[in-house]
C-alpha positions in Angstrom: -65.7 224.7 155.2 -68.8 224.6 157.9 -70.9 227.6 157.9 -70.4 228.0 162.0 -66.7 228.4 160.8 -67.2 230.9 157.9 -69.8 232.5 159.8 -67.0 233.2 162.8 -64.3 233.9 160.4 -66.4 236.4 158.8 -67.1 238.2 162.1 -63.4 237.5 162.9 -62.4 239.8 160.0 -65.1 241.9 160.1 -63.9 242.9 163.6 -60.5 243.0 162.6 -61.5 245.5 159.9 -63.1 247.7 162.0 -60.3 247.6 164.9 -57.8 248.6 162.3 -59.8 251.3 160.0 -61.2 253.0 163.7 -57.6 252.8 164.9 -56.0 254.4 162.0 -58.5 256.9 162.0 -58.2 258.1 165.6 -54.3 257.8 164.9 -54.6 260.4 162.5 -57.4 262.6 164.1 -55.0 262.8 167.2 -51.6 263.3 165.6 -50.8 266.7 166.1 -48.6 267.2 163.9 -49.3 269.3 161.2 -47.6 267.6 158.4 -49.6 264.6 158.5 -51.2 263.3 155.2 -52.7 260.3 153.6 -51.2 259.6 150.0 -50.7 263.4 149.2 -54.2 264.6 151.1 -54.4 266.3 154.4 -57.8 266.6 156.1 -59.0 269.5 157.9 -62.3 270.7 160.0 -64.2 273.4 158.7 -64.5 275.9 161.9 -66.1 278.7 160.4 -68.7 280.0 157.9 -66.0 281.9 155.8 -66.1 279.9 152.9 -70.0 279.5 152.5 -71.4 277.9 150.4 -68.6 276.2 149.0 -67.5 274.9 152.3 -69.4 275.0 155.6 -69.0 274.6 158.9 -68.5 271.0 160.4 -67.2 269.5 157.0 -64.4 267.9 156.5 -62.1 269.9 153.7 -59.8 267.0 152.0 -56.4 269.2 150.7 -54.5 268.3 148.2 -50.7 268.7 148.6 -50.0 270.7 145.2 -46.8 273.1 144.4 -47.5 276.3 144.7 -46.9 277.1 140.9 -49.6 274.8 140.1 -51.9 277.1 142.1 -54.4 279.0 139.6 -56.8 281.9 140.5 -60.2 280.5 141.6 -58.7 277.3 143.3 -59.9 277.2 147.0 -56.0 276.3 149.2 -55.5 276.1 152.7 -52.6 277.6 154.0 -50.8 278.7 157.4 -51.0 281.3 159.8 -49.0 280.0 162.5 -44.8 279.8 162.2 -45.7 276.4 163.6 -48.2 275.6 160.8 -50.9 274.9 163.3 -53.4 277.4 162.7 -54.6 277.4 159.4 -57.2 279.2 157.2 -59.1 278.2 153.9 -59.7 280.2 151.6 -59.9 281.1 147.4 -57.2 282.5 145.2 -58.6 285.8 143.9 -55.3 286.9 142.6 -51.6 285.2 141.9 -48.7 287.6 141.7 -44.9 288.1 142.4 -43.3 290.3 145.4 -40.6 292.4 144.8 -38.4 289.9 145.9 -39.4 287.7 142.8 -41.8 285.1 145.0 -44.7 284.0 144.4 -47.5 285.4 146.8 -51.3 284.6 147.1 -54.5 287.3 147.3 -56.9 285.1 149.1 -60.5 286.0 150.3 -63.3 283.8 151.8 -66.4 283.2 149.4 -68.8 284.9 152.6 -66.4 288.2 153.2 -66.2 291.2 151.4 -62.5 292.2 152.0 -59.4 290.3 150.5 -56.7 288.7 152.9 -53.1 290.0 153.4 -50.7 288.4 150.6 -50.1 284.9 151.7 -46.4 283.8 150.4 -46.1 280.4 148.2 -44.4 278.8 151.4 -47.4 279.2 153.5 -49.6 277.4 150.9 -50.4 273.5 152.0 -52.7 272.6 149.0 -56.1 273.1 147.2 -59.5 271.6 148.6 -60.1 268.6 146.1 -63.4 267.8 147.9 -65.0 268.0 151.6 -67.2 265.2 153.3 -70.3 266.9 155.6 -71.0 266.9 159.5 -67.5 264.5 159.6 -65.6 267.7 160.5 -67.8 268.0 163.6 -67.2 264.1 164.6 -63.3 264.5 164.4 -63.9 267.9 166.8 -65.6 265.8 169.2 -63.2 262.8 168.7 -60.0 265.4 169.2 -62.0 267.5 172.2 -63.3 263.7 174.1 -60.8 260.9 173.0 -62.0 258.6 175.9 -65.6 258.7 175.4 -64.9 258.2 171.8 -63.2 255.1 172.6 -65.8 253.7 174.8 -68.3 254.8 171.9 -66.9 253.2 169.4 -66.3 249.8 171.7 -69.7 250.0 172.5 -70.9 250.0 169.1 -68.9 247.3 167.9 -70.0 245.4 171.0 -73.9 246.5 170.1 -73.1 245.2 166.4 -71.7 241.9 167.9 -74.6 241.3 170.0 -77.2 241.9 167.6 -75.4 239.7 164.9 -75.1 236.7 167.3 -78.8 236.9 168.2 -80.4 237.2 165.0 -78.2 234.3 164.3 -79.9 232.5 166.8 -82.8 233.1 165.7 -82.1 231.6 162.2 -81.4 228.2 163.6 -84.3 225.9 163.9 -84.2 223.2 166.1 -84.4 219.7 165.0 -88.2 218.1 165.2 -87.5 214.8 165.9 -90.6 213.1 165.0 
């Protein structure tokens, strides 16, 4: 296979991969459903400093959906505080008990807070935080608030990368010496 065909094929595969990855990320970020997940994980933007230093504002919290019986004291959990599940809180479990009806309830508290939250029913718990990624929460928040501008920035970035690749490829070619 000629080098130019390989290069063109490589560029095409790279471009299609970027479109698929970015399209999937945008679709996930813009999906308003509180029940969306990828491989049993949900992602949430950290909006406050209540869990500092464990989680900082602007980070992306990776929450694994697990049964409430598998949650232990000390775990950082995300739970719904609104009936529709769109408003969530992420705090550390400080106590796990059973209420008068035999249902599991959790007492939670932000690491930076002085007071314990009201009891959280097991049914409201979404899952346990398994990791976090700095800054990505800010980016997802920006994309949600500015979808068209974000899409234009992504397209512009792809075009710049392609232009730079073409310019650098052009500089590598040396004209044939006729003598």
